[in-house]
C-alpha positions, 0 to 999 in steps of 0.5 A: 500500500506504502509503495501504491501511495509512492507511486501516485504521490510521484505520478502527481507530483509529475502532473504538476511540473506539465501543469506549469506549462503556458495556457498558449503552450498547454492549448497547442499541446493539446488535441484540439476537439470538434465542440458540439453545437448546443445553440446552433447559432453558427457563425459562418467560416471566419465569422462571415454571417452569410457562410453559415452553408455552402450556398452562401458563397452565392450571395457573397459574390452577388453582392461582391458584384453590385458593390463594384457596380457602384464603385465603378459608377462613382470612380467614373462620376463627374461628381465624385467627392473621394479621392481616386484611390480610395474608390479604386482600393475598396473596390479591390478589397470587395473583389479580394475579401470574397477571392481571397477567402474563395481561394482558401477555402478551395483547397482547404476544406473538407467538404466537397460542396463548400468546394465547388461553392467557392470555386464557383465563386473564384471563377465569378469574380476572376470573370469580373476582374477580366471585365474591369481589366478592360473597362476602358472609362474606368482606365481613363479616369485613372489614368488622368489622376496618375498623370495629371493629379487628383483634384483632392488632396493626396500624399506620396502614398496615395500617389504610388498605390495609384501607379500599382493600380494603373501597372496592375491595368496596363500589365492586361494590356487595356492602353493598347490598341484592340488589335495588339490588346488582344493579342495581350490576352491570346498570349496571356492564355497561351503562358498559362496553358503552357505553364500548366502543361509544364509544370505537370510534366516537369513532376512526371515520373520517367518509365525506362526498361529495367535492363538500363539499369545494372541489376545491383540498384534496380531495387532502389526504383519502383518496379512497373512490369518489365520497366522502373519507375524513376520518380525523382533525384534520390538524392537522399540514396547512400549509394552513390550509383543509384544517385547517378541512374537518377540523375541521369534518367529523371533529368534526360532532355524530353523533347515535350517539356523543351517545346513547352518551356521554349514556348512559354519564354516566347509568349511571355518576350512577345507579351512584354515587347507589345507592353513596351518592355524591352524582355519580360525580365523588365516587366517583372522587376517593375516596381520591385526592391531592385528595380531592373534586371541589369541590377539583379545581373550585378548583383549575381555576377558580384555575389557569383565572383565572391562565392566562388572560392567559398563554394570550392572549400565546401566541394573539397570537404564533400569530395573528401568524404565522397572518396573516404566512403567509395574508398577510391578517387572518384570525382564529386559530382551534382547528384552527390552535393545534396547527399553530403550537405545532408549527411553531414550535417547529420554527422553534426547534430550527431543524432537524427533530427528526430532525436531533438524533437521532443525538445520542439513540442508544438506548444512549446515553439507557439509559446517561443513565438509568443516571448518573441513577439512579446519582447520585440513588439509588445505583442501577445498570441492567445489561443481564442475559442472560435464560434460554430461553424467559424472553422473548416476543420475541427484541428483548427486553432484560433490567435488574437494577436493583441498589442499591450497598448493598441489592442487587437491587432488581428487574427491568425487562424493556424490550419497546421496538422495533415488532413486528407485532401489538404494542399501538402505545402506550408503556407500564408493566406491573407483572408481579408487585407488590413486598412484603414475604413471610411469612418476612421476605424480599422479593418483588422487583417486576418490571415491562415498559417497553413503548415502539414505536422502529424496531429497530436496523439492521446499520448503527447503532443506534436513535435517538430523536427528543426527544419519544421521549427524553421518553417514555423517560424518562417510562416509565422514571419509573413503572418506577423508581417500582415499584422503589423503593416497598418497601412491606410490601403489594402491593396499594399497591407502586409505581404501584398509589396514586391516578391523581393521585400515579401519575402524579408520577414519570413526570412529574417524569422528563420535567424531568430529560429537558428539563434541558440538564445532564441531556442534557449528561451522555449526547447524544453523537452514536453514531458519533463520541462528539461532545457535542451543540453548546451551541448545539443543547442551548439550542434544544432545551430552549427548545423545550420550554418553547413555549407552555405557558400555552396549552397547560395552558389546553387541559388546564384546559379539557378536565379542566373538561368531564371534571369537569362532565360527571361531577359536575353532574347538571343537565347530563343534561338537555342535550346533551353538546354545549350543556354543551362550548359553555358550558364552552369558553367559560369556561375557553378562549381561543378559541371554540366552533366552531358545529355541532362536537362534540369531546367526541364524539371524546374517547375518554379520557371513558372511560378518565378518567372524572372524573379527566382532571384527574390529568394537571394535579394530577401535572404542579403537583406534579412541578413543585413537586417539580422546583423545591423539590429538583432545579432547583438540581441535578438530580444532588443525592444528597442530594435523591434520597434525600429523594425516595426515603425521603420519597416513592417508598418508600410507593407507594400505603401512605400516602394521596397527600395526606398523602403529598405534604404532609408530603414539601413540607412545605406543605399541598396547596390549590388556590392551591399547586398553582395557584402551582407551575404558574404560577412555572414558566410565568413562568420560562419566559416569563422566559426566551424574553422573554430570548431573542425579542422576540415574547415580550415 
């Protein structure tokens, strides 16, 4: 009996220890429960009363259509009493509220009825937008305001946002003669069709006779009768022959993919020239942080020149590891770098990533974000109970984002767990943008953060790997950008800014997620609450900085290829593989592999056309901000307030190049951007040299 009481006492003691978790930690470490609705008074999806049933989408789109007609009439009236940009922003807000919400529900809702109704609403709103893009009276009144000024007093922000609306108009060729405009419409349709088919082909597995492969590696691939299916690069395989075979077979040139990519690039170039741009890259980079392809080219060239000797040292380390594994000198090849990068990082961890997971329960990570937001901005993240029918699934959390003096700033819905039919991607969706309302109040932003974590089990919470922690911080960086951008107009709220600036706040959050001082504040074992041992913490942080030079060089190569495809008309006479060969020789430290066409599997050429460089620019700016403001103290409220007020608050309301230059106090030049990345890589190298002789 005494033994039993001692056991019970011990269990109660453990329970008391666990109960010291914060309410936020406890909420996110607990399986969300489907609540029984006793009142039957549903509030509708996202609190939209029309959306208690899927038929509500038909009501929403009808209301949007009527309001759109009223706003068009107001904008084109000789007696209007509001600024033109205000009317246009209300028009944009009216359509975006339906389109953005519908697009998200179309992708995420488990009910086919809701998905179909949301898709129908998306199609309807797209049709309205297409009609607006050909509404010449509406275009003419906006054009007059941009050229001659509004008859009502306007600010620099008003003028900037009006110019953005005008550029959106002219992207569709409304300012052109009718024949040219119709050609633009046709080319946009061709680009869409070519792009969709190219993306489908990019992931299609290659089927080949099993006799092509040596017998000793056939078992690495899926069997299909007398054939085998090669569905990827098998970069994680420890077998060098399997990696090489997968690389050569999966990336073997494909005539259909070559045709689709070439035609898409030609159509994009023709579209740009009709609209008055020298190349498609010039069109894509208008109003970006770097503004011109020439500046991107200078940045990539300068960065490439300084990265080459640094990346070469990374390749030497990988070569040594490959020779040791093979037992003879076998040259490092492109199919080796992903494998040796990940395997050497695992060596530094001295453990599988899953062994770090007990210290990264979802609740602990959310509490870490809460502590960081509170330290930097005086903001609290509070788990909030939802009304009946407010969420699209039973496993959704709702965070109220509240400032200590300003009150509620907005809501973040967290759709974090995998489920059947849900898109397998980590992303951020804007459901409602922030803006100043006619009565002077503020329309608070509403966003969704989507991840694909395993659901918590009855025996314990969801545990994250280190890379999942990085992804969570990244997506929450987008969400907080949306919360903190208190813009006058929703057209430029939060992440609605240039592509090469939109990723800056999210990439910056990855620096916080990799800092031992930040990790130390929340990385605690989910059962014992013991902090992660210092030695483990150090290994984790070091593993994240390995091979920074070679990984950056690969991104330079990808970015340069994207720029050449979209910015050099002379390459249209060549095959895209010839262009790839030439660009790889210049920008990458390992040679091109004959009879391969890596670019035909690179689907980012569709979605990022001429903007793939944005990752590097965003990282350069984020690194610059980190080194200037947060490296000394990642919890500094003073620096956090400077960053909020001087950078995040504006969204896209100020041209991003001007915004970044003003905030950092230096001009955005290729040399300055390069310097921030090279300084970071050299600091990493110095740290590695101090602990590992291989990096000397």
